[in-house]
VEXNUTI-489462 format. One record per residue: y, x, z of N, C-alpha, C in turn. Coordinates in steps of 0.1 Angstrom, whole numbers, padded with zeros to 4 digits, always signed. Layout:
! VEXNUTI-489462
YXZYXZYXZ ...
! end
This chain:
! VEXNUTI-489462
+0058-0338-0316+0048-0331-0309+0052-0316-0308 +0050-0310-0297+0055-0296-0294+0042-0288-0293 +0042-0276-0300+0031-0267-0299+0031-0259-0285 +0020-0257-0279+0019-0249-0267+0022-0235-0270 +0029-0228-0262+0032-0214-0264+0024-0205-0253 +0020-0212-0242+0012-0205-0232+0002-0215-0227 -0010-0210-0225-0021-0218-0219-0028-0209-0209 -0029-0213-0197-0035-0205-0186-0031-0190-0187 -0018-0188-0188-0012-0174-0188-0015-0166-0201 -0021-0173-0211-0023-0166-0224-0013-0171-0233 -0005-0161-0239+0005-0165-0249-0001-0167-0262 +0003-0178-0269-0002-0181-0282+0008-0178-0292 +0005-0170-0302+0014-0166-0313+0009-0172-0325 +0018-0180-0332+0014-0186-0345+0023-0182-0356 +0017-0180-0367+0024-0178-0380+0018-0187-0390 +0022-0200-0390+0015-0210-0399+0016-0206-0414 +0027-0201-0419+0027-0198-0433+0017-0187-0437 +0014-0178-0428+0005-0167-0431-0009-0171-0426 -0011-0182-0419-0024-0186-0413-0029-0177-0402 -0020-0173-0394-0023-0163-0383-0021-0170-0370 -0032-0169-0361-0031-0174-0348-0036-0162-0339 -0027-0158-0329-0030-0147-0320-0029-0151-0306 -0036-0144-0297-0036-0146-0283-0031-0133-0276 -0023-0134-0266-0018-0122-0260-0018-0124-0245 -0022-0113-0237-0020-0114-0223-0011-0102-0218 -0002-0099-0227+0008-0088-0223+0015-0090-0210 +0019-0103-0208+0026-0106-0195+0017-0104-0183 +0005-0109-0185-0005-0107-0174-0008-0093-0171 -0010-0085-0181-0013-0071-0180-0001-0063-0173 +0011-0066-0178+0023-0060-0172+0024-0063-0157 +0021-0076-0153+0021-0079-0139+0011-0072-0131 -0001-0070-0137-0012-0063-0130-0008-0048-0128 -0003-0042-0139+0002-0028-0138+0013-0026-0128 +0022-0036-0127+0033-0035-0117+0027-0037-0103 +0018-0046-0102+0012-0049-0088+0005-0037-0082 -0001-0029-0091-0009-0018-0086-0001-0005-0089 +0012-0006-0091+0020+0006-0093+0015+0015-0104 +0012+0009-0115+0007+0017-0127+0015+0015-0139 +0027+0010-0137+0036+0007-0149+0039+0020-0158 +0039+0032-0152+0042+0044-0159+0029+0050-0166 +0018+0043-0165+0006+0049-0171+0007+0048-0186 -0001+0057-0192-0001+0057-0207-0016+0056-0211 -0018+0052-0224-0031+0051-0230-0037+0065-0230 -0050+0065-0228-0057+0078-0229-0072+0075-0233 -0079+0086-0235-0093+0084-0238-0101+0082-0225 -0111+0073-0226-0119+0070-0214-0125+0083-0209 -0124+0086-0196-0130+0098-0190-0145+0097-0189 -0151+0085-0190-0165+0084-0189-0170+0075-0200 -0183+0076-0204-0188+0067-0214-0201+0061-0209 -0206+0051-0216-0218+0044-0211-0229+0055-0210 -0237+0055-0200-0248+0064-0198-0244+0076-0189 -0231+0078-0187-0227+0089-0178-0233+0087-0164 -0237+0097-0157-0242+0096-0144-0232+0102-0134 -0231+0096-0122-0222+0101-0112-0230+0110-0102 -0223+0119-0096-0229+0128-0086-0220+0130-0074 -0226+0136-0064-0218+0138-0051-0206+0147-0053 -0205+0155-0063-0193+0163-0065-0181+0155-0068 -0183+0142-0072-0172+0133-0076-0167+0125-0064 -0174+0126-0052-0170+0119-0040-0159+0126-0033 -0151+0119-0025-0141+0126-0017-0147+0136-0008 -0141+0148-0007-0147+0159+0000-0142+0161+0014 -0131+0154+0018-0126+0156+0031-0119+0143+0036 -0115+0143+0049-0109+0131+0054-0096+0127+0047 -0088+0136+0043-0076+0133+0035-0079+0126+0022 -0089+0131+0015-0092+0124+0002-0098+0110+0005 -0106+0109+0015-0112+0096+0019-0101+0086+0022 -0091+0091+0030-0080+0082+0034-0072+0078+0022 -0069+0087+0013-0062+0084+0001-0069+0073-0008 -0082+0074-0009-0090+0064-0016-0089+0050-0010 -0088+0049+0003-0087+0036+0010-0075+0029+0005 -0064+0036+0001-0052+0029-0003-0051+0025-0017 -0062+0027-0025-0063+0023-0039-0073+0013-0041 -0070+0001-0044-0079-0010-0045-0086-0010-0059 -0095+0000-0061-0101+0002-0074-0108-0010-0080 -0116-0017-0072-0123-0029-0076-0113-0039-0081 -0102-0041-0074-0092-0051-0078-0086-0048-0091 -0082-0035-0093-0076-0030-0105-0085-0032-0117 -0098-0027-0116-0107-0028-0127-0110-0043-0130 -0113-0051-0120-0116-0065-0122-0104-0073-0129 -0092-0070-0125-0081-0076-0131-0079-0073-0146 -0081-0060-0149-0080-0056-0163-0092-0060-0171 -0104-0061-0165-0116-0066-0172-0114-0080-0176 -0108-0088-0168-0105-0102-0171-0098-0103-0184 -0087-0096-0185-0079-0096-0197-0087-0090-0209 -0094-0080-0207-0102-0073-0218-0113-0083-0223 -0119-0089-0214-0130-0098-0219-0125-0110-0227 -0114-0115-0223-0109-0128-0229-0100-0125-0241 -0091-0116-0241-0082-0115-0252-0078-0100-0257 -0082-0090-0249-0077-0077-0252-0088-0066-0252 -0097-0066-0262-0107-0056-0263-0101-0042-0264 -0088-0041-0269-0082-0028-0271-0079-0021-0258 -0078-0028-0246-0075-0021-0234-0088-0016-0227 -0099-0016-0234-0111-0009-0230-0108+0006-0229 -0098+0010-0237-0094+0024-0236-0088+0026-0222 -0091+0038-0217-0087+0041-0203-0071+0042-0202 -0066+0036-0191-0052+0038-0187-0052+0051-0179 -0044+0061-0184-0044+0074-0177-0030+0076-0170 -0031+0079-0157-0019+0081-0149-0017+0096-0147 
! end
């Protein structure tokens, strides 16, 4: 019998002598960062916290800024990383800072 090393894109790490079982989505996260051209991002502190309120000063202020935002699929990036965070990586709740 052969132990599974990946299940639905989640890598399974086992250390039987030490009784350790771990899950990793490093490959998935690296693919997401590459897909959204964020491979060179580094860990940073989250710029917002629960309860922060947004205001109009944070909106794009001109046509150039609005056009730039159209090229960034924010919802897809956040959703893709939240999938990994919810299932195996609570540590990536920290903000990726570019």
